[in-house]
Structure formats: structure tokens, C-alpha cells
Residue, then its C-alpha position, 0 to 999 in steps of 0.5 A: v400410184m400408191f400401194s400400202d400394205i400391212r407388215g407381217f399380215t400372215d403372221i398377224c392372222e395366224g390363229m384368227t378365224p376367217k370372220e376375225t380376219f375379215d373384222f380385222v381387215n375391215h377395221y383397218l380399212g375403215y381407218m385408211e379409206p377416208v384418209i385417201r378420199k380426203n386427199n383426193g385419192f381414188i381406191d382402185k382395189f383392195i387386195g386383202d390387206s393391201i390398198m392400191a390408190l390413184f391420185h390424178d390431181s397432184v403428186d402432193d396429194a399422194i404424199d399427204a395421204a401417205i403421211e396421214m395414213r401413217r399418223t392414222l395408223q398410230q390411232f388404229n394401234a391405240d385402239r388395238t392396244d386397248l383391246g389387248h392386241e399387238p400394234i401393227n406396222s405398214g409400208v407405202g410405196i409411191h411412183t408417178g407415171n402414165l397408165m391406162l384405166g380400163v376393163v379386163g376379163g372374159e365372158g364370165r367376169i369383167d372388172g375395172t383396173v389399171i395396167s401400167d409399168a408405173v403400177n408394177l413399180a409402185s408395188r415394188l417400192e412398197g415391197l422395198t419398205k420391208i428391206y430398208r425398214t422404212s415406212i414411205i418410199i417414193s421414186e425420183d419420178t414422184l419427187i421431181k413432180l412435187n409442187n411443194p417439195g419444201k413442205y416435206n422432209f425426205r432423204f435419199l436411200d439408194v439406187a435400187r434395181v427392182k424385179g421386172k425393171k432393167e433400169a435402176v431406180y433412185i428411191f427416197e424415204v419420206l420422213d414426215g409419217e414417222p413418230e416425232d422422235i424418230r423423224e427428228l433423229k433421222m433429220l439430225t443424222k441426215n448428213t451423216f447418213g448421206k455420207g454413209i450412202e456415198a461411202y457405200k456406193n464408192r465401196n468404202f464399206n468400213e467407212a460406210l459402216e462406221l458412219f451408219 
């Protein structure tokens, strides 16, 4: 399950007319929807500026889509800059688990949707991208189900307890969707970053701060 969201959407749309907001959202989704489809994804729903997508064939498809969406965002931002607008940023959360696709509603309206704890957690992981200032966060359940983990660059971020979950979740940052200079810097400092995480977990905060 993938959730993708535009950062600061409310602030971006402040001062826009309703039509301008629709045009902006549709322009953005016009870039992202083909990427998800190309990587064997199925879009369950659009929630304003957010996208909820399902990848039933493999976890790798979801990671590939997230990485390509980040690269496509750079193209979208180039278009925005040409039109005199500020670039935007986004976050992606991915979790893997069981779910049920079905119909919900009542006599007046029904709709197809998925319901699962896995869906809720994927949404929470997307929210964590704002806190950790990262672009793509995946759960350990996603990481261990990758068919080709050596294809990707990632680093351990934290053991996080998200809202609505009693058990903590191991979360990882996928680096491949970052601009080249940022990705290279994060890879070069991966070991130091890992030592910082370890020191932080051991409550050696001064040491962790120095390493970070």
C-alpha cells in the first residue's frame, strides 16, 4: 500500500481560486498517475492532493513507482518554475500487509475501497516523512519482502510508534528518489548516521548529536 501527499498543500493553495486549485491538482496528478500505472500499480483513490495506490504483484513495483514519482516531481517542478511558481515537495509512505478490497456505503451511496490495518500504517508512514524530513519511508515488512533489495539504496531511520499502533515499527528511508547530490551525500555518511542512531537509542545524546 502506498500513500503519497504534497507537502504544505494548504499553504500552496492559499490565495488560489477553486478552479486554480483544481487545475493545480489535476496538473500534478497528470504527472503521477501514469507512473503508478506503468509500475503495475492500481490507484484506489485520490484524496485531494493525496494518492492511495495498491501494488499486488510485488513490493519492488511500489518502490520503483515511488522512486520514479520523485524523479517525475523534478520535471513537474521545472514546469512550475517556468510558469513563475515555487517548486513543491512530496512524501511517500509504503507498507506491506493483508487487506480486503470491497464495497462500503449505504442506500444513498456506495463506493469501492480497501480496509486494513496495513492501509492505516501506510498512511502514518507518509505522515512521518514530514517529521523525519525524508521523501520515501518504508516499513520493515516492506523491506524484507523485496525481491531484489540490492537494487536499492536505503538506510535505517528509527523505531517509531505511530498513532493507532501499539507495537513500534522499524522504518527505513529509500534514498534513490533523492536528487543525485543529496543521495550521494547520504550514502557517504550512512555509517556515521547509523552510529548516531545507535548512540541516540542508547541515550548517549551528546555523542549522537556530534555524529549527526
